[in-house]
C-alpha positions in Angstrom: 141.8 -17.1 119.0 140.0 -19.8 120.9 136.3 -19.6 121.6 135.1 -20.6 125.1 132.4 -23.3 124.9 129.1 -21.8 126.2 126.5 -23.7 124.3 124.8 -27.1 124.7 126.4 -30.4 125.3 128.3 -32.1 122.4 125.4 -34.6 121.9 123.2 -31.7 120.8 125.3 -31.4 117.6 125.2 -35.1 116.7 122.8 -34.7 113.8 124.6 -31.5 112.6 127.9 -33.3 112.6 126.4 -36.1 110.6 125.0 -33.6 108.1 128.4 -32.0 107.8 130.1 -35.3 107.1 127.5 -35.9 104.4 128.2 -32.5 102.9 132.0 -33.1 102.9 131.5 -36.5 101.2 129.3 -34.9 98.6 131.8 -32.2 98.1 134.5 -34.7 97.4 132.3 -36.6 95.0 131.4 -33.5 93.1 135.0 -32.5 93.0 136.0 -35.8 91.5 133.2 -36.2 89.0 132.6 -32.7 87.8 135.5 -30.4 88.6 134.1 -26.9 89.4 135.6 -24.1 87.4 135.8 -21.6 90.2 136.8 -18.1 89.1 140.4 -17.4 89.8 141.6 -14.0 90.9 142.0 -11.5 88.1 145.2 -9.4 87.9 144.9 -5.7 87.3 146.8 -6.1 84.0 144.2 -8.5 82.7 141.3 -6.1 83.6 143.1 -3.2 81.9 143.8 -5.4 78.8 140.2 -6.4 78.6 139.1 -2.7 78.6 141.8 -1.8 76.1 140.5 -4.5 73.8 137.0 -3.0 74.0 138.3 0.5 73.2 140.4 -0.9 70.3 137.2 -2.4 68.8 135.5 1.0 69.0 138.5 2.6 67.2 138.5 -0.1 64.6 134.7 0.5 63.9 135.3 4.2 63.6 138.1 3.6 61.2 135.7 1.6 59.0 133.2 4.4 59.2 130.9 2.1 61.2 129.0 3.1 64.3 130.6 1.4 67.4 128.5 -0.8 69.5 128.9 -2.8 72.7 127.8 -6.5 72.6 126.5 -7.6 76.0 125.2 -11.0 77.1 121.5 -10.9 77.8 121.2 -11.2 81.6 117.4 -11.1 81.8 116.6 -14.2 79.7 116.1 -17.7 81.2 117.1 -19.0 77.7 120.7 -18.0 78.5 120.7 -19.9 81.8 121.7 -23.5 82.6 121.4 -25.1 86.0 123.9 -27.3 87.7 123.1 -28.7 91.2 126.7 -28.1 92.3 126.9 -24.5 91.1 123.4 -23.1 90.7 122.2 -20.8 87.9 124.9 -19.9 85.4 125.0 -18.4 81.9 125.5 -20.7 79.0 128.7 -20.3 77.0 126.8 -19.4 73.8 124.0 -17.1 74.9 121.9 -14.5 73.1 123.3 -11.0 73.2 122.1 -7.4 72.9 123.8 -4.6 71.2 124.2 -1.1 72.7 124.5 1.0 69.5 126.1 4.4 69.4 123.9 5.4 66.4 120.5 4.4 67.8 118.4 7.0 69.6 117.2 4.4 72.0 120.7 3.3 73.1 123.1 6.1 72.4 122.9 7.5 75.9 123.5 4.1 77.4 126.5 3.6 75.1 127.9 6.9 76.4 127.3 6.0 80.0 129.0 2.6 79.6 132.0 4.3 77.9 132.2 6.8 80.8 132.1 4.2 83.5 134.6 2.0 81.6 137.1 5.0 81.6 136.5 5.4 85.4 137.1 1.7 86.0 140.3 1.9 84.0 141.6 4.7 86.1 140.7 3.0 89.3 142.3 -0.3 88.4 145.4 1.5 87.0 145.9 3.5 90.1 144.9 0.6 92.4 142.3 2.7 94.1 138.6 2.0 94.9 135.3 3.8 94.6 131.8 2.9 95.7 128.9 2.7 93.3 127.5 5.7 95.1 130.8 7.6 94.4 130.4 6.8 90.7 126.8 8.1 90.7 127.7 11.4 92.5 130.4 12.2 89.9 127.6 13.3 87.6 124.1 13.0 89.1 122.4 14.7 86.2 124.1 12.5 83.6 123.3 9.2 85.4 119.8 10.1 86.5 119.6 7.6 89.3 121.7 5.0 91.2 120.0 2.0 89.5 121.3 3.1 86.1 124.9 3.0 87.5 124.3 -0.4 89.2 123.0 -2.0 86.0 125.9 -0.6 83.9 128.5 -1.9 86.3 127.0 -5.3 86.2 126.9 -5.1 82.3 130.5 -4.1 82.3 131.5 -7.0 84.6 129.5 -9.4 82.3 131.0 -7.9 79.1 134.6 -8.1 80.4 134.0 -11.6 81.9 135.5 -10.2 85.1 134.1 -10.5 88.7 132.6 -7.3 89.8 135.0 -6.9 92.7 137.9 -6.9 90.2 136.6 -3.6 88.7 137.7 -1.8 91.9 134.1 -0.6 92.4 132.6 -1.4 95.9 129.1 -1.4 97.1 127.9 -0.4 100.5 127.1 -3.5 102.5 123.9 -3.7 104.7 124.7 -7.1 106.0 125.4 -8.0 109.7 127.3 -10.9 111.2 127.4 -12.3 114.7 128.7 -15.3 116.5 131.9 -17.4 116.8 134.1 -15.7 114.2 137.2 -13.6 114.3 139.4 -12.1 111.6 142.1 -9.5 111.0 141.4 -6.6 108.6 143.9 -5.3 106.1 145.2 -2.7 108.5 145.8 -5.2 111.2 142.6 -4.5 113.2 141.3 -7.6 114.9 137.6 -8.1 114.7 135.6 -10.4 117.0 132.0 -11.0 115.9 130.9 -12.3 119.3 128.9 -9.1 119.5 127.5 -7.8 116.3 129.7 -6.4 113.4 128.7 -5.0 110.1 130.0 -6.9 107.1 133.0 -4.9 105.9 132.4 -3.7 102.4 136.1 -3.4 101.4 137.2 -6.6 103.1 134.4 -8.7 101.7 134.8 -7.3 98.2 138.6 -7.1 97.9 139.4 -10.3 99.8 141.5 -8.5 102.3 140.1 -10.2 105.4 142.8 -12.4 106.9 143.1 -15.3 109.4 139.4 -16.1 109.7 139.0 -18.3 112.7 135.8 -20.2 113.8 134.8 -23.3 115.5 131.2 -22.8 114.6 129.0 -25.9 114.0 126.7 -24.1 111.6 125.9 -20.8 109.9 122.4 -19.5 110.1 121.3 -17.0 107.4 118.4 -14.9 108.8 116.2 -13.1 106.2 115.2 -10.1 108.2 117.1 -7.7 110.4 114.2 -7.6 113.0 114.5 -11.4 113.5 118.3 -11.2 113.6 118.1 -8.6 116.3 115.6 -10.6 118.3 117.8 -13.6 118.2 120.7 -11.4 119.4 118.5 -10.1 122.2 117.6 -13.7 123.2 121.4 -14.5 123.3 120.9 -17.2 120.7 124.5 -17.2 119.5 125.7 -18.0 123.1 123.0 -20.5 124.0 123.6 -22.5 120.8 127.3 -21.8 120.6 129.4 -22.3 118.6 127.6 -20.8 115.6 127.5 -17.9 113.2 124.5 -15.8 112.2 124.3 -13.6 109.1 121.6 -11.3 107.8 121.4 -9.5 104.5 118.4 -7.5 105.8 116.1 -8.8 103.1 117.4 -9.3 99.5 121.1 -9.8 100.1 123.7 -7.4 98.7 126.8 -8.7 96.9 129.0 -8.4 99.9 126.8 -10.5 102.1 126.6 -13.2 99.5 130.4 -13.0 99.1 130.8 -13.4 102.8 128.5 -16.4 103.0 130.3 -18.0 100.1 133.7 -17.3 101.7 132.7 -18.9 105.0 131.4 -22.0 103.2 134.5 -22.3 101.0 136.9 -21.9 104.0 135.1 -24.0 106.7 132.4 -26.2 105.0 130.1 -25.9 107.9 126.3 -26.6 107.4 124.5 -23.4 106.2 120.8 -22.9 106.9 118.2 -20.3 106.1 115.5 -18.8 108.3 113.0 -17.0 106.1 109.4 -16.1 106.2 107.0 -18.7 104.9 106.1 -16.6 101.8 107.2 -16.4 98.2 109.5 -13.4 98.9 111.4 -15.4 101.7 111.7 -18.4 99.4 113.1 -16.1 96.6 115.7 -14.7 99.0 116.7 -18.3 100.1 117.1 -19.3 96.4 119.4 -16.3 95.8 121.8 -17.4 98.5 121.6 -21.1 97.4 121.4 -21.0 93.6 122.0 -17.3 92.6 119.9 -14.9 90.6 119.1 -14.5 87.0 120.8 -11.1 86.7 124.1 -12.2 88.4 124.2 -15.7 86.9 127.5 -14.7 85.0 129.2 -14.7 88.4 127.5 -17.7 90.0 130.8 -19.5 90.9 131.7 -16.7 93.2 128.3 -16.3 94.9 126.3 -19.4 95.2 126.3 -22.0 98.1 124.2 -25.0 96.8 124.8 -26.8 100.1 122.3 -24.4 101.9 119.3 -26.1 103.5 115.9 -24.6 104.4 115.5 -24.7 108.1 112.3 -22.6 108.5 109.8 -21.2 108.5 108.3 -24.1 106.6 104.7 -23.7 105.4 104.0 -27.2 106.9 105.2 -25.9 110.3 102.2 -23.6 110.3 99.7 -26.4 110.6 102.1 -28.6 112.7 102.4 -25.9 115.3 98.7 -25.0 115.2 99.5 -21.3 114.4 96.1 -19.6 114.4 94.7 -18.3 111.1 94.3 -14.8 112.4 98.2 -14.5 112.5 98.4 -15.6 108.8 98.3 -13.4 105.8 96.4 -14.2 102.5 98.6 -14.5 99.5 98.3 -11.6 97.1 98.0 -11.9 93.4 101.6 -10.8 93.2 102.6 -13.5 95.7 100.8 -16.2 93.7 102.6 -15.1 90.5 106.0 -15.2 92.3 105.2 -18.6 93.7 104.3 -19.9 90.2 107.5 -18.4 88.8 109.7 -20.2 91.4 107.9 -23.5 90.9 108.8 -23.3 87.2 112.5 -22.7 87.8 115.0 -25.5 86.8 116.3 -26.1 90.3 112.9 -27.0 91.8 113.1 -30.4 89.9 115.9 -31.5 92.2 114.1 -30.2 95.3 111.0 -32.3 95.8 110.6 -31.3 99.4 110.8 -27.7 98.6 108.1 -28.2 95.9 105.9 -30.0 98.4 106.2 -27.0 100.9 105.4 -24.5 98.2 102.4 -26.6 97.2 101.2 -26.5 100.8 101.4 -22.7 100.7 99.7 -22.5 97.3 96.8 -24.8 98.5 96.3 -22.9 101.7 96.6 -19.5 99.9 98.2 -18.2 103.1 101.6 -17.0 104.1 103.3 -16.4 107.5 106.0 -14.3 108.9 108.5 -15.7 111.3 107.0 -13.4 114.0 103.8 -15.6 113.8 105.7 -18.0 116.2 105.4 -15.4 119.0 101.8 -16.4 119.3 103.1 -19.6 121.0 105.5 -17.6 123.2 107.7 -14.5 122.8 110.9 -16.5 122.8 109.6 -19.7 121.2 111.8 -19.1 118.1 115.1 -19.0 120.0 114.3 -21.4 122.9 112.3 -24.1 121.2 111.8 -23.9 117.4 115.4 -23.4 116.3 117.1 -25.6 118.9 114.7 -28.5 118.0 115.2 -28.1 114.3 118.9 -28.1 114.7 119.1 -31.0 117.2 116.8 -33.3 115.3 117.6 -32.4 111.6 114.4 -30.5 110.8 115.7 -29.0 107.6 115.1 -29.8 103.9 
């Protein structure tokens, strides 16, 4: 499918094209110097065998009159994390673990829940069927208590089996949206054109069944908030700055949105930018897309896009654009703690410009939402701010 050119003249994209050339050169360099061990697809037989090995260990423990236990990598400790600029946050090979014991009052219920969900995963993989995390929860609401319990156990199982979560045949409902110059064909043959606005497909993003992705986009813009995403759609941003793609995870991104961003980067290697609030929460969200999260570090190779750049809203933009103080919000104690936490993370050492921006925020003790730009004019974001940033390379 061809996309009709509707955007600015080719000269508008000169700096973007130069940035892409730099990214491609860097990608080749990284590939030559430090080959990236991307996760290969896991066959159903391998997943079944991994589960069978776990069950055999339980049977062996019982045969020895020992209480069975699950050994799971500790996903909540920074001690188990290493940072590589080309990958992001990932778990070390020899990390600390925790035991879920069947004879401990504190963990016996969790042991039983893991065993139950393991059996459900086995049946799903064996029958080549899929279920959502919500489906799992509703099989026994009283037993699981709440959805978060199910979500955490599924991540623990994925980590324990050393298998990507999508290989467990458990899906999560996606909240992400995508718009712009992208088309693809779904598994059933349905052609999807994202020129309007299309919800990120849960099944397709997770099972890899999207086919024939086509785009001539010059860049991908990740928008933190749905309200900003919708405003850009209303302002016809995708057409005015065509060809481009916009994605939003509506706040903290779900797995499917991160998988989609990763897939678009792997396939097309176009520049990827983030548009987030100038606050610690927005910076945290940007870091998740770029470098991953602590809890999902065991699957970093499938989710992170270290080539992402911070387009806005930069804390330094607030002063540069003379945004009035009455549109700013004081940092809360929680904000300050979050900012301090981010500044201590390993990837900040290789991002001096990020550090400088966060220090600007810390010194001012103020934060700003993207909507603060409407003080200048209602369409300043789409007509002036973003076009100028993209044309003149205003990213870090």
